[in-house]
N, C-alpha and C positions, 0 to 999 in steps of 0.2 A: 203479250202477257194478258190473260183473261181479266176482264173487268166486270163490274156490276153483278147481276144475279148468277152468272156462270162462275165467277170467282168465289162467291159465297157457297155455291154448291160443291165446288171442289174442296174447299176448306172443310165442309161438313163431312165429306167422304173420308178425308185424311184423319179427322178426329175420330170418326167411327172405327176406322181401321186400327188406330192406336189403342182403342178400348177393347175391341173384340179379339184381336190377334193374341195378346198376352193371355186372355181368358181361355182361348182355345188351347194354347200351348200348355197352360197350367193344368187344364183338364186332361190333356193327353199324357203329361208327365205323371200326374198323380194317379191316373188310371181309375178315376171314379165315374161310375155311371150315374144316371139321373136320380137313382134312389139314394145316392151318397155312399154306396158300397164300393170298396176298393176292388178293382179288377186286375191290378198289376200282380205279377207273381210274387207270392210271399216268400220269406226266407225258406230255403230248402230244409225239409225235415226228413231224415232217413229213418227207416224202420229199425228200431233197436234190436230186433230179432235176426237181422241179416247177418251173414258171415262177417266176422270181425274184420277181415282184410278189406272188406268193402266199406267199412265205417271209419277206420282210423289207422294211423301209423304211430309207432312208438319209437322214440329215439333215446339213446343212452344205454350204456353197458352194465350188465349185472356185475355188482361188486366194484363199481367205479367210485363209490363213496358219494355219489350225487343222485339226486332224484331223476327219474326218467321224465320225459315230456311226451305229450301226445298231440297230434294234429288231426282234427276231424276232416274227413273227406269233403272236398268241394265247399269248405267253410260252412258246412251244414250243421244242424243240431240233430240230436237223436231222440226219437220217441221212446217211451218206456217199453222194455221187453216184457213179454208175457210171464216170464219167470226168471230166476237167477241163472245166468249162463256163464260157463267157465271155458276158457281157452288156454291151452299151454302154448305160448308163442315162442318159447325157447326151452330146449331140454338140456339140463345140465349133465355133467359127467361124474358127479359125486355120488355119495352113497344114497340109497333109497331110504326115504323116511316113512314111518308109519305112526299110528297113534301111540303116544308114549315116548317117541323119539325126541331128544333135545333138538331144538331148531332155533335158528335166528332168522327172523323175517323182516325184510324191509318193505314197508307198506306206504304207498302213495295213493291219493284219491283225486279224481278229476270230475269236473262237471260235464254232463252230456249236452249242455246248452252251447258252450263255446270251447270246451276242452281245457279251461284254466284249472290250475292246481288248487284243490280245496282242502288240502291236508291240515292246514291251520298253523303252520310254523314257517320260519324263514327258510329252513332246509328243504321243505317240500316232501319230506318223508319222515316216518317214525319207525323205530326198531322195536320189535317184540322178541323177547328171549324167554324160552321156557320149554316145557314138554308139550308136544303137540296133543291137543285134546279139545274138549268143549270150551275151555277158558280162552282159547284163541278166537272164538267165534264160530258159529255153526258152519257158515259157508266157506270160510278160509280153511277150517279143519278138513272139510270134505274135499276141497280143491287141492290142498297141499299133500294130503295123505297119498302115498304111492308114487310121489314124484321124487326126482333126484336133486340133490344139492347143486346149485348153479342154475336152476330152472327159473323161468319167469312165467307167472300165471296171471291172467286177466279175468276179473269177474265183472259182469254187468248185472246191475240190480235195478228194478223199477224204483223210481224216486219221484217225489213231489216237490216242486218249487214253492216258495212262500206265497206266490200268487195263485197257487193251485194247479199250475200247468204240470203235465206229466213229462218226465224225461228219464234219462239213464244215469245212474251213478256208476262210475268206472273206477275199479280198484285194481292197481297193479301191485302184485306181490312177488318180490324176489326172494327165493329160498337160498340164503347165503350159506357158504360152506362152514362147517364147524371144525375143520382142521385146516392147516396151512395148505395153500394151493399156489403153484407157480413153478418157476424154474429151479431145479435142483442145483446147488452150488457145492463146490469142493471146499471144505473148511481148511483153514490154515493148519499147519503142523502144530501139535500141542493142544488142539481143541479137544475137550472131552467128547467121547463117543455117545451117540444117541441112536438107539434102535427102537423101532415101532412094532408092536404086536398086531395080530390080526384083529384084535378088539379095540384098537386105537390107543392102547396104553403105551407108554414109552419106558425104556430103561436107560439110565444115564450112568456112565462110568468115567471116572477121572483117575483110575488106578495107574500108578507109575508116573504120573505127571506131577511136576513141581507145583506147589501151591502158588496161586497168583499173588503178586505184590502190587499189582495195579489192575484195573478193570480192562477187560477185552471183550469184544463182540464178534461173533462169527455167525454169518447168515447161511443156514443150511438150505432153505427154500426162499427164493425171492418172489414176493407177491407183486401184483400189478395194481394195487389199490393206492389210495392217497397216502401221503407221508404223515407220520405222527408228529404232533406238536406238543409243546410243554404243558398245555392246559387241556389236552384231550382226555376224554373218558373212553376207555377201550373195553371191548368184549374180547376175551382171550382165554386160551388154555395155558396153564402154567404148572410147573413143578419146580421145587427147589430141593437140592440134594447136598448133603454134607460132602465137602471135598475129601476129607480124610476117611470117613467111614462108608460113604456111598448111600447112607440112609436118607430116605425122603423126610424132609423137614416140613411139618404141617401136612396139608392135604393137597394131593395132586388132582387137577381137574382134567387130566388126559383120560381117554377112554370114551368110546362112542356113546355110552349110556350115561356119562357124567355131564352135568351142565357146565358150560364155560363160566368164567367169573368176570367181574368188572374190575378194571384197574384205573384208578384216578391218577393221571400223570402228575398232578400237583400234590398228591398225598400218598406216596409209595416209597419204597426203598430208594435211597440215593442212587444206587447202582442201576436201578431200573429207569428212574426218571431221567438220568443223564445219558444212558446208553441206548434207549429206544427212540430218542428223537431222530427224525428223518427216516427211520425204518418204514417201509411201505406195508400197508395192510395186505394180508395174505401170506406174510413171511413167517418163517420159523427161525428163531435166533437162539444162540447159546451165549449166555453171559457168564464169564468167569470173573467172580467178584472177590476181592479181599474182604476181610472181616469188617473193616470200617465202612465199606459200601454196601454191606448186607445187614445182618442183624447185630453186628458188633461183637460176636462171640467166636466165629470161625469163618474161613473161606468157604464159599459155596459155588455150586453150579446152578444157574437158573435157565430153564428152557421155556420159551414163550412162543405160542402160535397166536399172532395178532389177527383177529377175525373181523373186526369192525370197529369203526369210531361211532360212538353213541352221540347223536346230536343233543341229547338231554344235557343240561348244564349243571344239574344238581340231583341229589337223591329224590327230592320232592317232585321235580319235573319228570323224573323217570316214570313214576306211577302215572302221571298225567299223560305223558307222551305215548304210553302203551294203551291208552284208552281210546274212546271214540273221538275221531277227528272232527273238529268243528267244520261244518260245510254249509253251503247254502241250500242243501237239500235235506229233506226229511224222508226216510224211506221205510220200507218193510224191514224185518229183522236184519240187522246190519252184518256185513262181513268184517267190520272193524274189530280187532282184538280187544278184549276186555283187559282192565288194568292187571298187571302182574309184574313183579320185579324180583329177579333172582340175582342178587348181587354176590 
């Protein structure tokens, strides 16, 4: 074993190595040059103008009743596009809409930094219902006009983060059907007949059928959306007809140019609140109701197309949820719909 000056020299070499090696490793890992500037590759930033398929993927089905999700390619972030870009990523099979058409839009927004949902509520989406036009927002109006119900459209807008960095605001718009869509079902014998006109209006007949003494439900079209709960607020088309006379009671919202209405399951006719529970969104149902489950005066037939479940919990929040979604970005003129409520 070395002794004397040689031992002291070896100890010095070991100590020096213990100091210099970690410093070298740290410099290599941090990638900093002598000027203190990082030389390691920064987080990948993709060109926000590139084809959408190169930038992100979208998961989730149109009409599922849930918000879609997006995944940015290679865990990258997006630079700001030079202008507002629109892509139709799914073409629906429903009617074509144009300015002035009644529409139901499900809108979700996402950050181009990491793809997280920035819509600003727990559901991750907001519903807008009304007639297509300027009130829905300039960019969405242009993007949706000429598309078919059931389509999914993606908008990319230049946006600025709070720290001043430029990125992309991603808006996913689902153009939901405004009539029942799904599998046609054969109704049970004794169900009132329902026929649909070319304009979307319907005719209901209970002629020759005995008046109901208890409520019954027949599904004419079975939708594939979520099930209805007792506290849900629905967007639907409805008509109510006198069992004896066949006359429409109140206002029918059927017809392509008519706006659907909202039904609050906690504040509607007993026959509706009890018999729509567990029906799936997208369905068309026929309710045969005795007087005590309707308006209390006579038996009726109620036909309902269940189009969507509104995530808004009250009338006040409906106006809020149709407005600009709180996000981490501030952008050029927004694609977000402006407040509007057609109850």
